[in-house]
C-alpha positions as a Markdown table, in Angstrom:
| # | Residue | x | y | z |
|---|---|---|---|---|
| 1 | Met | 9.7 | -1.4 | 22.3 |
| 2 | Glu | 9.2 | -2.2 | 18.6 |
| 3 | Arg | 12.1 | -4.6 | 18.8 |
| 4 | Gln | 11.0 | -6.2 | 22.0 |
| 5 | Met | 7.5 | -6.9 | 20.7 |
| 6 | Phe | 8.9 | -8.3 | 17.5 |
| 7 | Leu | 11.3 | -10.7 | 19.2 |
| 8 | Arg | 8.5 | -11.9 | 21.5 |
| 9 | Leu | 6.3 | -12.6 | 18.4 |
| 10 | Leu | 9.2 | -14.3 | 16.7 |
| 11 | Ala | 10.0 | -16.5 | 19.7 |
| 12 | Gly | 6.4 | -17.6 | 19.7 |
| 13 | Ser | 6.7 | -18.8 | 16.1 |
| 14 | Val | 5.2 | -16.2 | 13.8 |
| 15 | Ala | 4.5 | -18.9 | 11.2 |
| 16 | Gly | 2.1 | -20.9 | 13.3 |
| 17 | Ala | 0.6 | -18.2 | 15.6 |
| 18 | Ala | 0.2 | -15.2 | 13.4 |
| 19 | Phe | -1.0 | -16.3 | 10.0 |
| 20 | Ile | -2.1 | -19.8 | 8.9 |
| 21 | Asp | -1.3 | -23.3 | 9.9 |
| 22 | Ala | 2.1 | -24.1 | 8.3 |
| 23 | Pro | 4.1 | -27.3 | 8.2 |
| 24 | Asp | 7.3 | -27.6 | 10.3 |
| 25 | Leu | 10.1 | -26.9 | 7.9 |
| 26 | Ser | 12.9 | -27.1 | 10.5 |
| 27 | Ala | 14.2 | -30.3 | 9.0 |
| 28 | Ala | 14.5 | -28.6 | 5.6 |
| 29 | Arg | 16.5 | -25.7 | 6.9 |
| 30 | Pro | 20.1 | -25.3 | 5.6 |
| 31 | Ser | 22.6 | -26.0 | 8.4 |
| 32 | Arg | 24.0 | -22.5 | 7.8 |
| 33 | Leu | 22.2 | -19.7 | 6.1 |
| 34 | Gly | 24.0 | -17.5 | 3.6 |
| 35 | Gln | 23.5 | -14.8 | 1.0 |
| 36 | Thr | 21.8 | -17.3 | -1.4 |
| 37 | Asp | 18.9 | -17.5 | 1.1 |
| 38 | Val | 18.7 | -13.8 | 1.4 |
| 39 | Asp | 18.6 | -13.4 | -2.4 |
| 40 | Gln | 15.8 | -16.0 | -2.7 |
| 41 | Val | 13.6 | -14.2 | -0.2 |
| 42 | Arg | 14.2 | -10.9 | -1.9 |
| 43 | Gly | 13.4 | -12.5 | -5.3 |
| 44 | Met | 10.1 | -13.9 | -4.0 |
| 45 | Ala | 9.2 | -10.5 | -2.6 |
| 46 | Arg | 9.7 | -8.9 | -6.1 |
| 47 | Val | 7.7 | -11.6 | -7.8 |
| 48 | Phe | 4.8 | -11.2 | -5.5 |
| 49 | Ala | 5.0 | -7.4 | -5.6 |
| 50 | Gly | 5.0 | -7.4 | -9.4 |
| 51 | Leu | 1.9 | -9.5 | -9.4 |
| 52 | Asp | 0.3 | -7.2 | -6.9 |
| 53 | His | 1.0 | -4.0 | -8.9 |
| 54 | Gln | -0.3 | -5.5 | -12.1 |
| 55 | Val | -3.5 | -7.4 | -11.2 |
| 56 | Gly | -4.1 | -6.9 | -7.5 |
| 57 | Ser | -4.1 | -9.6 | -4.8 |
| 58 | Gly | -7.5 | -11.1 | -4.7 |
| 59 | Leu | -6.2 | -14.5 | -5.9 |
| 60 | Ser | -2.7 | -14.5 | -4.4 |
| 61 | Ala | -2.8 | -13.1 | -0.9 |
| 62 | Gln | -3.0 | -16.5 | 0.7 |
| 63 | Ala | 0.0 | -17.7 | -1.3 |
| 64 | Val | 2.2 | -14.8 | -0.2 |
| 65 | Val | 1.2 | -15.3 | 3.5 |
| 66 | Ala | 2.2 | -19.0 | 3.2 |
| 67 | Gln | 5.5 | -18.0 | 1.7 |
| 68 | Leu | 6.1 | -15.5 | 4.5 |
| 69 | Asp | 5.3 | -18.2 | 7.0 |
| 70 | Ser | 8.1 | -20.4 | 5.7 |
| 71 | Ser | 10.6 | -17.6 | 5.2 |
| 72 | Ala | 10.0 | -16.3 | 8.7 |
| 73 | Gln | 11.1 | -19.7 | 10.1 |
| 74 | Leu | 14.6 | -19.1 | 8.5 |
| 75 | Leu | 15.1 | -16.3 | 11.1 |
| 76 | His | 15.6 | -19.0 | 13.7 |
| 77 | Gly | 18.5 | -20.4 | 11.8 |
| 78 | Arg | 22.3 | -20.3 | 12.1 |
| 79 | Phe | 24.3 | -17.8 | 10.2 |
| 80 | Gly | 27.8 | -17.7 | 9.0 |
| 81 | Ala | 28.1 | -14.0 | 9.7 |
| 82 | Glu | 26.2 | -11.3 | 11.6 |
| 83 | Thr | 25.9 | -9.2 | 8.4 |
| 84 | Thr | 24.1 | -12.2 | 6.7 |
| 85 | Arg | 21.6 | -12.4 | 9.6 |
| 86 | Leu | 20.8 | -8.7 | 9.3 |
| 87 | Arg | 20.3 | -9.0 | 5.6 |
| 88 | Leu | 18.0 | -11.9 | 6.0 |
| 89 | Phe | 15.9 | -9.9 | 8.5 |
| 90 | Ser | 15.7 | -7.1 | 6.1 |
| 91 | Ala | 14.7 | -9.4 | 3.2 |
| 92 | Val | 12.0 | -11.0 | 5.3 |
| 93 | Ala | 10.8 | -7.5 | 6.3 |
| 94 | Asp | 10.5 | -6.8 | 2.6 |
| 95 | Leu | 8.4 | -9.9 | 2.0 |
| 96 | Ala | 6.3 | -9.2 | 5.1 |
| 97 | Asp | 5.6 | -5.7 | 3.8 |
| 98 | Val | 4.6 | -7.0 | 0.4 |
| 99 | Ala | 2.3 | -9.6 | 2.1 |
| 100 | Gly | 0.8 | -6.8 | 4.2 |
| 101 | Gly | 0.0 | -4.8 | 1.1 |
| 102 | Met | -1.4 | -7.8 | -0.7 |
| 103 | Cys | -3.6 | -8.8 | 2.2 |
| 104 | Phe | -4.8 | -5.2 | 2.5 |
| 105 | Asp | -5.6 | -5.2 | -1.3 |
| 106 | Ala | -7.5 | -8.5 | -0.9 |
| 107 | Gly | -9.6 | -7.2 | 2.0 |
| 108 | Arg | -7.9 | -9.4 | 4.6 |
| 109 | His | -7.3 | -6.6 | 7.0 |
| 110 | Thr | -6.5 | -8.6 | 10.1 |
| 111 | Glu | -3.7 | -10.5 | 8.3 |
| 112 | Ala | -2.6 | -7.3 | 6.7 |
| 113 | Glu | -2.0 | -5.6 | 10.0 |
| 114 | Arg | -0.1 | -8.7 | 11.4 |
| 115 | Cys | 2.1 | -8.7 | 8.3 |
| 116 | Phe | 2.9 | -5.0 | 8.4 |
| 117 | Arg | 3.6 | -5.2 | 12.2 |
| 118 | Phe | 5.9 | -8.1 | 11.6 |
| 119 | Ala | 7.7 | -6.1 | 8.8 |
| 120 | Val | 8.2 | -3.3 | 11.2 |
| 121 | Gly | 9.8 | -5.6 | 13.8 |
| 122 | Ala | 12.1 | -7.3 | 11.3 |
| 123 | Ala | 13.2 | -4.0 | 9.8 |
| 124 | Val | 14.0 | -2.6 | 13.3 |
| 125 | Glu | 16.0 | -5.8 | 14.0 |
| 126 | Ala | 17.9 | -5.3 | 10.7 |
| 127 | Gly | 18.5 | -1.6 | 11.2 |
| 128 | Asp | 16.6 | -1.0 | 7.9 |
| 129 | Trp | 15.1 | 2.5 | 8.4 |
| 130 | Asp | 13.6 | 2.6 | 4.9 |
| 131 | Met | 11.7 | -0.6 | 5.3 |
| 132 | Arg | 10.6 | 0.4 | 8.8 |
| 133 | Ala | 9.1 | 3.6 | 7.4 |
| 134 | Lys | 7.5 | 1.8 | 4.5 |
| 135 | Ala | 5.8 | -0.8 | 6.7 |
| 136 | Leu | 4.6 | 1.8 | 9.2 |
| 137 | Ser | 3.2 | 3.8 | 6.2 |
| 138 | Gly | 1.3 | 0.6 | 5.2 |
| 139 | Leu | -0.3 | 0.5 | 8.6 |
| 140 | Ala | -1.2 | 4.2 | 8.2 |
| 141 | Asn | -2.9 | 3.5 | 4.9 |
| 142 | Leu | -4.8 | 0.6 | 6.3 |
| 143 | Ala | -6.0 | 2.7 | 9.2 |
| 144 | Val | -7.2 | 5.4 | 6.7 |
| 145 | His | -9.1 | 2.8 | 4.8 |
| 146 | Gln | -10.7 | 1.5 | 8.0 |
| 147 | Glu | -11.6 | 5.1 | 8.9 |
| 148 | Arg | -9.3 | 5.2 | 12.0 |
| 149 | Pro | -7.7 | 8.7 | 11.5 |
| 150 | Asp | -6.0 | 8.9 | 14.9 |
| 151 | Asp | -4.3 | 5.6 | 14.3 |
| 152 | Ala | -3.4 | 6.6 | 10.8 |
| 153 | Leu | -1.7 | 9.7 | 12.1 |
| 154 | Ser | 0.2 | 7.8 | 14.8 |
| 155 | Tyr | 1.6 | 5.3 | 12.3 |
| 156 | Ala | 2.4 | 7.9 | 9.7 |
| 157 | Glu | 4.2 | 10.2 | 12.2 |
| 158 | Ala | 6.1 | 7.2 | 13.6 |
| 159 | Ala | 7.3 | 6.4 | 10.1 |
| 160 | Leu | 8.8 | 9.9 | 9.9 |
| 161 | Val | 11.0 | 9.4 | 12.9 |
| 162 | Arg | 14.6 | 10.1 | 11.7 |
| 163 | Ala | 13.3 | 11.0 | 8.2 |
| 164 | Asp | 16.9 | 12.2 | 7.5 |
| 165 | Arg | 17.9 | 8.6 | 7.3 |
| 166 | Leu | 15.4 | 7.8 | 4.6 |
| 167 | Asp | 16.2 | 7.5 | 0.9 |
| 168 | Pro | 14.6 | 10.5 | -1.0 |
| 169 | Val | 12.0 | 8.3 | -2.8 |
| 170 | Val | 11.1 | 6.5 | 0.4 |
| 171 | Arg | 10.8 | 9.9 | 2.2 |
| 172 | Ala | 8.4 | 11.1 | -0.5 |
| 173 | Val | 6.3 | 8.0 | -0.1 |
| 174 | Thr | 6.2 | 8.4 | 3.7 |
| 175 | His | 5.3 | 12.1 | 3.5 |
| 176 | Ser | 2.5 | 11.2 | 1.0 |
| 177 | Arg | 1.1 | 8.7 | 3.4 |
| 178 | His | 1.3 | 11.3 | 6.2 |
| 179 | Ala | -0.6 | 13.7 | 4.0 |
| 180 | Arg | -3.3 | 11.1 | 3.4 |
| 181 | Ala | -3.6 | 10.5 | 7.1 |
| 182 | Leu | -3.9 | 14.3 | 7.7 |
| 183 | Gly | -6.5 | 14.5 | 5.0 |
| 184 | Ser | -8.6 | 11.8 | 6.6 |
| 185 | Ala | -8.5 | 13.6 | 9.9 |
| 186 | Gly | -10.9 | 16.3 | 8.5 |
| 187 | Arg | -11.0 | 19.9 | 7.4 |
| 188 | His | -9.3 | 21.2 | 10.5 |
| 189 | Arg | -6.0 | 19.6 | 9.3 |
| 190 | Glu | -6.2 | 20.8 | 5.8 |
| 191 | Asn | -3.3 | 23.2 | 6.0 |
| 192 | Asp | -1.1 | 20.4 | 7.6 |
| 193 | Cys | -2.2 | 18.2 | 4.7 |
| 194 | Leu | -1.1 | 20.8 | 2.2 |
| 195 | Ala | 2.3 | 21.1 | 3.9 |
| 196 | Ala | 2.8 | 17.4 | 3.9 |
| 197 | Val | 2.0 | 17.2 | 0.2 |
| 198 | Asp | 4.6 | 19.9 | -0.4 |
| 199 | Arg | 7.2 | 17.9 | 1.5 |
| 200 | Ala | 6.4 | 14.8 | -0.5 |
| 201 | Arg | 6.8 | 16.6 | -3.8 |
| 202 | Gly | 10.0 | 18.2 | -2.6 |
| 203 | Ala | 11.5 | 14.9 | -1.4 |
| 204 | Phe | 10.9 | 12.9 | -4.6 |
| 205 | Thr | 14.3 | 12.6 | -6.2 |
| 206 | Arg | 15.9 | 9.6 | -8.0 |
| 207 | Thr | 19.5 | 9.0 | -6.9 |
| 208 | Gly | 20.1 | 5.6 | -8.3 |
| 209 | Asp | 20.8 | 4.3 | -4.8 |
| 210 | Glu | 17.2 | 3.8 | -3.7 |
| 211 | Pro | 16.2 | 0.3 | -2.4 |
| 212 | Glu | 15.1 | -2.1 | -5.2 |
| 213 | Trp | 11.7 | -2.5 | -3.7 |
| 214 | Val | 10.8 | 1.2 | -4.2 |
| 215 | Ser | 12.0 | 1.3 | -7.9 |
| 216 | Tyr | 8.4 | 0.8 | -9.1 |
| 217 | Tyr | 7.4 | 4.2 | -7.5 |
| 218 | Ser | 7.0 | 6.6 | -10.4 |
| 219 | Pro | 5.7 | 10.2 | -10.6 |
| 220 | Ala | 2.3 | 8.7 | -11.5 |
| 221 | His | 2.3 | 6.8 | -8.3 |
| 222 | Leu | 3.2 | 10.0 | -6.4 |
| 223 | Asp | 0.4 | 11.9 | -8.1 |
| 224 | Arg | -2.1 | 9.2 | -7.3 |
| 225 | Asp | -1.1 | 9.2 | -3.6 |
| 226 | Leu | -1.2 | 13.0 | -3.4 |
| 227 | Gly | -4.6 | 13.0 | -5.1 |
| 228 | Arg | -5.9 | 10.5 | -2.6 |
| 229 | Ala | -4.5 | 12.6 | 0.2 |
| 230 | Phe | -6.7 | 15.5 | -1.0 |
| 231 | Leu | -9.7 | 13.2 | -1.8 |
| 232 | Asn | -11.3 | 13.1 | 1.6 |
| 233 | Leu | -11.0 | 16.9 | 2.1 |
| 234 | Ala | -12.5 | 17.4 | -1.4 |
| 235 | Leu | -15.4 | 15.1 | -0.7 |
| 236 | Glu | -16.1 | 17.0 | 2.5 |
| 237 | Gly | -16.5 | 20.3 | 0.7 |
| 238 | Gly | -12.9 | 21.5 | 0.5 |
| 239 | Asp | -11.2 | 22.6 | -2.7 |
| 240 | His | -11.5 | 19.7 | -5.1 |
| 241 | Thr | -9.2 | 21.1 | -7.9 |
| 242 | Ala | -6.0 | 19.9 | -6.3 |
| 243 | Ala | -7.3 | 16.3 | -5.9 |
| 244 | Gln | -8.6 | 16.4 | -9.4 |
| 245 | Ala | -5.3 | 17.7 | -10.9 |
| 246 | His | -3.2 | 15.1 | -9.2 |
| 247 | Leu | -5.5 | 12.2 | -10.0 |
| 248 | Thr | -5.8 | 13.4 | -13.6 |
| 249 | Ala | -2.0 | 13.6 | -13.9 |
| 250 | Ala | -1.7 | 10.1 | -12.4 |
| 251 | Val | -4.1 | 8.6 | -14.9 |
| 252 | Ala | -2.1 | 10.2 | -17.7 |
| 253 | Gly | 1.2 | 9.1 | -16.3 |
| 254 | Phe | 0.4 | 5.4 | -15.8 |
| 255 | Pro | 1.0 | 3.1 | -18.8 |
| 256 | Asp | -2.1 | 2.4 | -20.9 |
| 257 | Thr | -1.8 | -1.3 | -20.0 |
| 258 | Ala | -4.3 | -2.4 | -17.4 |
| 259 | Ser | -2.9 | -2.1 | -13.9 |
| 260 | Arg | -4.4 | -1.8 | -10.5 |
| 261 | Gly | -2.7 | 1.6 | -9.8 |
| 262 | Arg | -4.2 | 3.2 | -12.9 |
| 263 | Thr | -7.6 | 1.7 | -12.4 |
| 264 | Leu | -7.7 | 2.8 | -8.8 |
| 265 | Ala | -6.7 | 6.3 | -9.8 |
| 266 | Ile | -9.5 | 6.4 | -12.4 |
| 267 | Ala | -12.1 | 5.1 | -10.0 |
| 268 | Asn | -11.0 | 7.7 | -7.4 |
| 269 | Leu | -11.2 | 10.5 | -10.0 |
| 270 | Ala | -14.6 | 9.3 | -11.2 |
| 271 | His | -15.9 | 9.3 | -7.6 |
| 272 | Leu | -14.6 | 12.9 | -7.0 |
| 273 | Thr | -16.0 | 14.1 | -10.3 |
| 274 | Met | -19.4 | 12.5 | -9.5 |
| 275 | Val | -19.6 | 14.4 | -6.2 |
| 276 | Arg | -18.0 | 17.7 | -7.0 |
| 277 | Asp | -18.1 | 18.4 | -10.7 |
| 278 | Asp | -19.8 | 16.8 | -13.7 |
| 279 | Pro | -21.8 | 13.5 | -13.3 |
| 280 | Arg | -21.7 | 12.9 | -17.1 |
| 281 | His | -17.9 | 13.2 | -17.2 |
| 282 | Ala | -17.8 | 11.1 | -14.1 |
| 283 | Ala | -19.8 | 8.4 | -15.8 |
| 284 | Ala | -17.3 | 8.4 | -18.7 |
| 285 | Leu | -14.5 | 8.0 | -16.3 |
| 286 | Gly | -16.3 | 5.2 | -14.4 |
| 287 | His | -16.9 | 3.3 | -17.6 |
| 288 | Ser | -13.1 | 3.7 | -18.4 |
| 289 | Ala | -12.3 | 2.2 | -15.0 |
| 290 | Leu | -14.6 | -0.7 | -15.6 |
| 291 | Asp | -13.2 | -1.2 | -19.1 |
| 292 | Gly | -9.7 | -1.5 | -17.7 |
| 293 | Leu | -10.7 | -3.8 | -14.9 |
| 294 | Gly | -9.8 | -6.9 | -16.9 |
| 295 | Ser | -8.1 | -9.5 | -14.7 |
| 296 | Ile | -7.6 | -7.2 | -11.8 |
| 297 | Arg | -8.9 | -8.7 | -8.5 |
| 298 | Ser | -8.6 | -6.0 | -5.8 |
| 299 | Asp | -10.9 | -5.2 | -2.9 |
| 300 | Arg | -9.5 | -1.7 | -2.8 |
| 301 | Val | -10.6 | -1.1 | -6.5 |
| 302 | Ala | -13.9 | -2.7 | -5.8 |
| 303 | Glu | -14.5 | -0.5 | -2.8 |
| 304 | Ala | -13.6 | 2.6 | -4.9 |
| 305 | Leu | -16.1 | 1.6 | -7.5 |
| 306 | Arg | -18.8 | 1.0 | -4.9 |
| 307 | Arg | -18.2 | 4.4 | -3.4 |
| 308 | Met | -18.5 | 5.9 | -6.9 |
| 309 | Arg | -21.8 | 4.1 | -7.4 |
| 310 | Arg | -23.2 | 5.3 | -4.1 |
| 311 | Ala | -22.3 | 8.9 | -5.1 |
| 312 | Gly | -23.9 | 8.3 | -8.5 |
| 313 | Ala | -27.2 | 7.2 | -7.0 |
| 314 | Arg | -28.4 | 10.8 | -6.8 |
| 315 | His | -27.9 | 11.2 | -10.5 |
| 316 | Asn | -29.7 | 8.1 | -11.6 |
| 317 | Asp | -31.9 | 10.2 | -13.8 |
| 318 | Ile | -28.9 | 10.6 | -16.2 |
| 319 | Pro | -28.8 | 7.6 | -18.5 |
| 320 | Ala | -25.0 | 7.3 | -18.6 |
| 321 | Val | -24.8 | 7.4 | -14.8 |
| 322 | Arg | -27.7 | 4.8 | -14.6 |
| 323 | Glu | -25.9 | 2.5 | -17.0 |
| 324 | Leu | -22.6 | 3.0 | -15.0 |
| 325 | Asn | -24.3 | 2.1 | -11.7 |
| 326 | His | -25.7 | -1.0 | -13.2 |
| 327 | Arg | -22.3 | -2.1 | -14.6 |
| 328 | Val | -20.6 | -1.5 | -11.2 |
| 329 | Leu | -23.3 | -3.6 | -9.5 |
| 330 | Ser | -22.6 | -6.4 | -11.9 |
| 331 | Ala | -18.9 | -6.1 | -11.6 |
| 332 | Val | -18.4 | -6.0 | -7.9 |
């Protein structure tokens, strides 16, 4: 069914119908597509992904969607070999997944969902199980952010179909997103969330054969994702020490250079600490997150800071918290 839906969308011109108005590039298409075209699409995906991880996507989401539009048109082309066609579908799935993540980070949720869904379809057509799982996990994360826990669980569990086919790092990512979906479902799924976290930690192994697009995923990224999996449970009154431990480890594990991943982890940790622990320490963490904001333009980071500020409103009698809340209001 995933493949049928994708092919119908592709036949209807993804470029024009799903994203933005795009020029007709059919005259510029090579007469026969080859490995060079595959490499170019992969290269563009890595460039955009690197930009996204470092500074967020507030200023570049539209650019990556435009690039996806033109790259998707190549899928209608002629190929010298079936293997080349499948590799191009896989490469475009990679770019679509990056575009989905960037639109999500920029707060463009409708476009993000379209990109992720397109990535799933292209990955299924290519027989790329790792990318299929990654894109479905993106849909799960988006649903968590939009407070749609049932949809988040459906996407996360679909991503785990044939988990035995997934690279160990991709499997760890997928289990971490499942854990987050379970955590968002509420306290009645707490034990399931704990089990999913254990599976994610157990799966994380570098083999040297993982897809290039997941090479960025470090132990710090895993700790951040596991901390975020526990975050909703902790904010609802569950044990907050596990979330705190994972987020603290993530902050320590990320490089000191400003990056969206580190800033998001600090903002999440500050929010948790403000609600469950020590508002003065939370204020220090919040100031650290703002100090590292720099050139980062991310709706997800901004939302994390806004939630931290709302949690700090009850502690406005503490000068450090009051100053932090004022800084957040000015920043976001």
